[in-house]
Backbone bond lengths (Angstrom), bond angles and torsions (degrees), N, CA, C in turn:
res aa  C-N    CA-C-N  psi(-1)  N-CA   C-N-CA  omega(-1)  CA-C   N-CA-C  phi
1 M - - - 1.455 - - 1.535 111.46 -
2 T 1.328 116.80 -42.86 1.461 118.42 -179.14 1.524 111.67 -69.10
3 V 1.332 116.86 -29.62 1.460 119.58 177.90 1.522 109.61 -64.98
4 L 1.331 117.16 -39.27 1.462 120.38 177.84 1.528 111.73 -65.25
5 I 1.318 116.09 -37.90 1.473 119.51 178.84 1.524 110.30 -66.21
6 F 1.336 116.72 -44.63 1.463 119.50 178.64 1.525 111.95 -66.66
7 A 1.315 117.09 -34.96 1.473 119.96 176.61 1.518 110.04 -66.07
8 R 1.329 117.51 -40.67 1.469 121.30 178.57 1.525 110.65 -63.49
9 I 1.326 116.73 -43.69 1.469 120.73 178.53 1.528 110.30 -64.28
10 G 1.325 117.28 -42.49 1.464 120.76 179.48 1.515 112.76 -63.61
11 I 1.322 116.37 -42.49 1.467 119.96 178.97 1.522 110.80 -65.94
12 L 1.341 116.96 -42.72 1.470 119.99 177.32 1.523 110.80 -60.75
13 F 1.333 116.40 -44.72 1.461 120.07 -179.68 1.529 111.39 -61.26
14 L 1.324 116.82 -45.47 1.465 119.69 179.10 1.523 111.80 -63.31
15 L 1.327 117.28 -40.03 1.463 119.78 178.29 1.527 111.54 -64.87
16 F 1.332 116.77 -39.68 1.464 118.68 178.05 1.522 111.91 -68.91
17 V 1.324 118.01 -38.16 1.468 120.02 177.05 1.517 110.20 -62.22
18 V 1.326 116.69 -43.25 1.460 120.31 -179.18 1.529 110.55 -66.56
19 T 1.327 118.17 -45.78 1.463 119.20 -176.93 1.524 112.34 -70.81
20 L 1.334 117.88 -33.07 1.460 119.27 178.10 1.529 112.17 -78.34
21 G 1.319 117.39 -24.90 1.453 120.03 -177.69 1.508 114.45 -100.92
22 I 1.325 118.29 9.48 1.467 121.73 -176.61 1.521 112.11 -62.00
23 N 1.267 117.97 -50.90 1.458 122.90 -172.00 1.528 107.11 -121.94
24 L 1.316 117.62 81.28 1.463 120.93 -171.50 1.523 113.27 -61.97
25 D 1.303 118.35 -31.18 1.460 119.80 -177.65 1.518 113.07 -75.54
26 D 1.318 117.69 -28.07 1.462 120.03 -173.51 1.525 111.55 -143.15
27 N 1.343 117.42 44.60 1.454 119.45 178.59 1.527 110.63 -89.74
28 L 1.312 116.95 -176.26 1.461 122.15 -176.07 1.518 111.29 -62.47
29 I 1.319 117.56 -39.25 1.465 121.09 -179.36 1.526 110.38 -66.59
30 A 1.328 117.74 -40.21 1.467 120.94 178.54 1.525 111.11 -67.95
31 R 1.329 117.07 -35.46 1.469 119.60 178.87 1.516 112.15 -72.37
32 L 1.338 117.87 -20.57 1.463 120.38 175.18 1.519 112.39 -79.73
33 G 1.334 117.24 -7.42 1.457 121.35 174.89 1.513 114.51 106.87
34 F 1.322 118.27 2.97 1.453 121.26 178.51 1.516 109.76 -91.56
35 S 1.326 115.65 157.41 1.462 119.83 -178.94 1.529 109.99 -74.49
36 N 1.321 115.67 168.80 1.460 121.41 179.28 1.519 109.28 -79.67
37 N 1.302 116.55 73.07 1.444 122.78 -175.99 1.526 109.11 -105.91
38 L 1.311 117.89 128.84 1.459 120.84 179.32 1.519 111.86 -67.93
39 G 1.325 117.37 -25.30 1.465 120.53 175.91 1.527 111.80 -64.65
40 L 1.329 116.21 -38.76 1.463 119.74 176.29 1.519 111.70 -67.55
41 I 1.317 116.41 -36.03 1.466 119.64 178.12 1.520 109.83 -66.95
42 L 1.329 117.37 -43.10 1.461 120.30 178.38 1.520 112.05 -65.84
43 S 1.335 117.37 -42.09 1.465 119.02 179.08 1.529 111.36 -68.76
44 G 1.320 117.66 -35.51 1.465 120.19 175.34 1.515 111.63 -66.07
45 A 1.326 116.71 -38.32 1.465 120.29 177.63 1.522 111.07 -67.32
46 I 1.321 117.23 -38.90 1.466 120.28 177.56 1.524 110.36 -65.57
47 A 1.335 117.09 -44.08 1.469 120.45 -179.65 1.527 111.23 -63.48
48 C 1.329 117.04 -44.32 1.470 119.85 179.12 1.519 110.97 -65.28
49 T 1.325 117.31 -39.12 1.458 120.80 179.68 1.521 110.99 -63.83
50 L 1.329 116.91 -43.83 1.458 119.99 -179.60 1.525 112.13 -67.30
51 C 1.324 117.09 -34.79 1.463 119.97 -179.36 1.531 112.71 -76.20
52 V 1.320 117.88 -29.62 1.465 121.26 -173.02 1.528 112.05 -100.35
53 N 1.323 119.06 -11.40 1.454 122.44 -170.25 1.525 113.65 -56.95
54 G 1.289 119.79 -45.57 1.456 121.65 -175.32 1.517 114.68 -86.87
55 R 1.292 118.22 3.71 1.461 122.14 -176.27 1.515 111.55 -82.93
56 A 1.316 115.47 173.92 1.462 121.37 179.20 1.533 110.21 -67.67
57 T 1.308 115.23 155.80 1.464 120.93 -176.47 1.526 111.77 -62.94
58 I 1.316 117.69 -37.09 1.469 120.58 -179.44 1.528 110.92 -65.48
59 I 1.328 117.22 -36.17 1.470 119.98 178.84 1.524 110.11 -70.86
60 M 1.328 117.22 -38.51 1.463 119.61 176.23 1.525 110.78 -62.78
61 A 1.305 116.76 -42.15 1.469 120.27 179.21 1.525 110.52 -65.48
62 M 1.332 117.58 -40.72 1.465 120.38 178.76 1.519 111.36 -63.80
63 V 1.333 117.43 -40.78 1.467 120.82 179.55 1.523 110.37 -64.90
64 I 1.321 117.91 -41.37 1.473 120.77 178.61 1.525 110.26 -64.27
65 I 1.330 117.95 -45.38 1.470 121.04 -179.08 1.526 111.00 -65.66
66 L 1.335 117.00 -42.28 1.466 119.89 178.30 1.525 111.13 -66.65
67 S 1.322 117.62 -36.34 1.458 120.70 176.65 1.522 111.07 -65.55
68 L 1.316 115.83 -40.15 1.462 119.75 177.24 1.528 111.07 -62.70
69 N 1.335 116.97 -45.32 1.468 120.30 179.14 1.527 111.79 -67.03
70 A 1.323 117.93 -35.42 1.464 120.81 -178.13 1.515 112.46 -71.34
71 N 1.317 117.59 -25.63 1.456 120.98 -175.72 1.519 114.11 -102.22
72 M 1.307 118.37 -0.86 1.467 121.34 177.07 1.528 109.87 -78.21
73 P 1.326 118.08 167.36 1.473 119.65 175.54 1.527 111.62 -59.89
74 A 1.314 115.90 158.98 1.465 121.65 -173.46 1.521 112.50 -61.22
75 D 1.308 117.78 -37.68 1.465 120.11 -178.37 1.523 112.17 -65.28
76 F 1.319 117.29 -32.49 1.458 120.75 -179.89 1.517 111.61 -64.01
77 S 1.324 117.50 -47.51 1.465 119.74 -177.29 1.526 112.02 -76.49
78 L 1.327 117.55 -26.48 1.465 119.15 177.81 1.527 111.89 -71.21
79 N 1.323 117.49 -18.62 1.467 120.15 174.39 1.523 111.34 -64.10
80 F 1.332 116.86 -27.32 1.459 121.13 177.37 1.522 112.13 -84.78
81 G 1.318 117.65 -10.00 1.451 121.64 175.59 1.518 114.88 97.08
82 Y 1.329 118.41 3.74 1.465 121.30 -179.50 1.519 109.79 -128.51
83 D 1.312 115.48 154.24 1.456 120.58 177.09 1.523 109.17 -75.09
84 R 1.305 117.21 149.74 1.464 119.64 -176.78 1.515 112.80 -72.90
85 D 1.322 118.16 -18.35 1.463 119.65 174.57 1.524 111.10 -68.67
86 L 1.307 116.76 -29.28 1.457 120.80 175.07 1.530 110.57 -64.95
87 Y 1.334 116.69 -42.12 1.465 120.67 176.13 1.532 110.75 -62.36
88 G 1.320 116.47 -41.01 1.456 120.39 178.20 1.513 112.44 -65.00
89 G 1.324 117.18 -38.05 1.464 120.80 177.44 1.516 112.31 -64.98
90 F 1.322 116.49 -43.81 1.464 119.60 177.41 1.527 111.13 -64.54
91 M 1.332 116.52 -38.85 1.456 120.17 179.02 1.526 110.70 -63.56
92 L 1.322 116.80 -47.45 1.458 119.85 -179.66 1.527 111.78 -66.22
93 A 1.325 117.42 -32.95 1.465 119.98 176.20 1.526 111.02 -64.71
94 L 1.321 117.21 -40.73 1.465 119.85 178.06 1.522 111.84 -69.08
95 V 1.314 117.69 -33.13 1.462 120.76 -179.31 1.522 110.84 -75.09
96 I 1.327 117.95 -41.63 1.459 121.98 -172.91 1.531 112.56 -87.96
97 Q 1.306 119.19 -13.38 1.458 122.82 -175.89 1.526 113.73 -54.83
98 P 1.333 121.41 -44.06 1.472 118.87 178.55 1.520 112.99 -64.74
99 L 1.343 116.78 -33.12 1.461 120.15 177.89 1.517 110.96 -65.44
100 L 1.328 116.84 -40.42 1.471 120.26 178.82 1.526 111.48 -66.04
101 I 1.312 117.85 -38.37 1.464 120.78 177.13 1.523 109.95 -63.30
102 W 1.337 116.85 -41.76 1.462 120.82 179.73 1.522 111.20 -64.80
103 V 1.341 117.63 -40.03 1.461 121.41 -178.75 1.526 110.97 -67.70
104 F 1.331 116.96 -42.60 1.462 119.28 -175.84 1.520 112.64 -79.72
105 K 1.328 119.49 -11.11 1.460 121.69 173.96 1.509 110.80 -74.83
106 L 1.340 116.63 -26.18 1.468 120.82 -178.32 1.464 111.00 -67.01
């Protein structure tokens, strides 16, 4: 059982590293004003993995797909008819939502 949990965490982490590091010049982290630092990509992938790990599989898949769309070049996401910052906002809302529930329960 623990091997499956560690495999799930490892796969999530690798998917987040790949989706956050796809377009280093113009990804979500660069558009937020941070430099193209691999340390920020790794820490962002760790944070997203820890926040999404215990969630349902459909939410994990949605976060990965939204992260992929948010970090692709602008022309790719405009083919779907929406700006890529919108995809990033939805992704961050899904990632941070459990934290907000925990804070407001206090």
